[in-house]
N, C-alpha and C positions, 0 to 999 in steps of 0.2 A: 488496261490489261493487253498483253501481246496476243497475237493469234495462236501461238503454241500454248500459252497459259489458258486461253478460252477453251481450246480443244480438250486440254486435260481436265478442266473443271466439268465440262459436259460429260466426258467419259465417266468420271467419278460419280456424277448424279445418276447416270444411267445404271451403273453398277449397284448403287444403293437401292434404286427402285426395284431392281430384279431381286435383291436379297429380301426386301420387305414382302414382295409377292410370294416368294418361296416360303418364308416363315408362315404367312397367313394360310397357305395351302396344306401345311403339315398336319393341322388339327383334323382334317377331313379325309385323311388317307389311311389305308390299312397298314398294319405294322410293317410289312415288307417294303411297301412303297414309301412309308415314312423313313425307314433306314436309308433307302437310296437317296431320298430328297435331302436327308440330313447331311449325307456326304456331299451332295451338290452344294448345300449351303456353306459347308466349311470351305469347299474349294473356292466358292465365290468370294467369301470373306477374306480368304488369304490373298486371292488374286487382286482384290481391290485395295488391300492395305498398302500404303505408300512405303517405299523402302526408306530405311533410316539413312539420314544424310549427315555428312560431317559439317560442322559449323562453317559458314562461309569464310570466317576469318582465319581458319587453319589451313596452312599450305605446307606440304611436305616437299622439300627440294632434295633430290638425290645428288650426292657429290658426283662430279664428272669423273668417269673412269680415266680419261686421259686429256690433258690440256696442252695447248700449244706452248712451247718455250723455245723460240728461235735462238740460235747461237750465231749471230752475225760474224763473230771472230773466228769461226772455224776455217781451217785451211784444207779444203777439199771434203771428201765424203768419209774418209777413214778417221773419225774422231769419236772419242768416248769419254765418259766420266771416269776418273781414276780416284776412288775415295771421294774426298771433298774438293778435288781439283779436276781439271779437264785437259785432255791431250789430243793432239792430231798426230797421225802416224805417217811419215814420209820416208822415202828411201834414204834420206840423209839422217834420219833419226827422229825421235819424237819431239814435238814442240808443245809447250804449255800455252793454252789459250783461255780466255775467260769462260767461266761456268755460270751462265745466267739461270735463275730459277723462277718458277711461276710466282706471281704476286697473288696467292690465293691460300685459304685455309687448307691445312693438310693434317694427316695423322701419320706420325712416324717418319716424316721426311719425304723426299721425292726420289723416284727412280726414273731416270731418263734414258732415252734412246733416240737414234736418228742424228742427223747432222744439219747444220745451217738452218735454213728456213723450215725444213721438215722435222726438226727436233721436237719431241713431245715428252711429257712427263706424266706419271701417275703416282698416286699415293702408295707408299710402300705397304701400308696396312691392307691394301686390296689384293696383293699378290702372293702372300705367304702367311703362315701362321705366326702368332705372337711369340715373343720370348717370355718365358715364365721363370721367375727367380726362385732359387732354393739356396739361401745363403749366398755365397759368392758366385755360385754357378747359375748361368742363365741358359735355358734350353728352348730352342725353337723346334718343337716336336715335328712339325711339318716344314722342312727347309725348302727354300726356293730352289727350283730345278729348271733346266732349260725347257723341258716340255713334260708331257704326261708319261713318258716312258720310264724305264728302269735305269737308274744312273748310279755310279760310284763317284763320290766327290772327295776332294781334299783341299785344305786351306794352305796356301803358300804365300807367306809374307804379306797377307792382306788381300790376296786374290783368291778366288775359288775356281778350281779346275775340275771339271766333270768329264767322265767318259761314259758313253752309252753302252748299257749291257744288252738291252732288248727294247722293242717297241712296246707300247701299252697294249695289253692283252684284254680282249673282250669289251673294249670301250672305244668310243669315237675320239680320236686324238684332239685335244684342245689347242688353243693358239700357243705357239712357241713364244718364249720370253725374248723380245727383241733386244734387250739389254745384254744378253750373252753374245759373245763373238765365237763363231764355231768354225772348225776345219777338220780335216782328216788326219789321222795319226800316221806318222811315217812308218812304212813297212806293213801297215795294216789299213789299206785304203777303205775298207768297209766299216772301220771303227770311228765313230764320231767323237770329237772332243769339243768342249764348250768352255769358254773362259768368262768369268764375271770379274770385272775390275773394280766394282763398287758394290760389294756384297752387303747383306743385311747385318746390322749390329744391334745389340741391346740398347735401350734408352739409357742415358746416363753419360758421365763424362769419360769413362774408360781410363786408359786405353784397354783394348781387349785382345786377347789371344783366343782363337777359335779353332775348333776341330769338328769332324763329322763322326756320327755314330750310325752304323748300318745294321745293328744287331736286332733291332725291334720290329723289323718288317717295314718300317717307314725310315726315310733318311732324315735324321735329326741333326741339328747344328747346335754345338755347345760352346758357350763363350765364358771366359773368366778374366778377371783383371790380370794384366801381365805386361811384360815389356811390349811397347807398341810396335806394330808392323811398320816398316819403313815406306811401303808403297803409298804414293800419294801424299806423303808427309815431307816435312823439311829434311833435307839431306845433310844436315850438320854432322850426323854420326856416320855418314856413308850410306850407300844403297846396296841392296842385295844383288847377287848375280842376276843378270838379265834385265837390270834397270840402270838408268843413268840419272845423274843430277842435272835437271834442266830448269832453269829460272827458279832455283831454290827448292824444287820438289823432285822426289824420286819418281821417275816415270818409266814404265816398261818399254823395252825397245820394239816390241811387237804386240799387236792386238789380236792376231789370229793364232790359236794354239796348233802345234804340230807334233807334240811329244807328250808321253805320259811318264816314261822312265828315261833315265840316262842312256840306256841301251838303245833307244830309238834314234839316238844322234850319232854323228860322225865321230871319228877319233879326235880327241882334244876338245870335244864339246860336252856340255851337260844340259839336261833339261831343266830350264829355269823359268818359272812363271808360265809354264806350258809351251815354251818355244826353245828350240835348240840354240845355245849361245856358247861362245868360246869360254872355256873355263878360265878363271882368274888365277 
């Protein structure tokens, strides 16, 4: 027996002896003293009881919140997942690069952020509410947002653009979602815009068309089967304004948003995928 086990056994024996002496003394005490001694006996008995232990063969392993997923093919730091593909953003335009994923079990796919050796991924199920189906409509009651503040969001051809309305009130701000790319709105330097190029989608084949509902107090994301968004997909049918066909996929020209409305842009430009772009 180990030294620790011997100490535990000695302690238990001492406790048992004390309980027996207390019981023997109860028969010779007046009622008031008997009541006090009974309370002492209960306390001793509870104190000496061994805590219930889980079987030694049972082990609960929590899924890691974030795992390493290096992207050695990245070209610099400005790289992001775009749907099911990956792009790096350079002055000459976007470039398609490999999109490695962790070799580990997951729920709902992976959501990744960072670039190169610092890239990491987490299970999508850990960061937002699930989609609940009602017929063809799939609703994510608590949509993924850039942080705990108040946001207004819209879906643009497979990307999600959000603008911040106010900071979180009465609570400590949580960790911002690093997979969003954020910038300031043109002409409104205090207004924050954040762009998600790989937003959540319901399970299933799709394709999906999604929108946001802000009427219930919470920001909800609603998706239905429909014509596929082109962003991150094959560009056989052409790409939306603000995106180019690169290595067979539609990639956005910019990763950092700077507009919410066409009025935020210069003459001859439109707000496309959150960035001002020359109108086609």
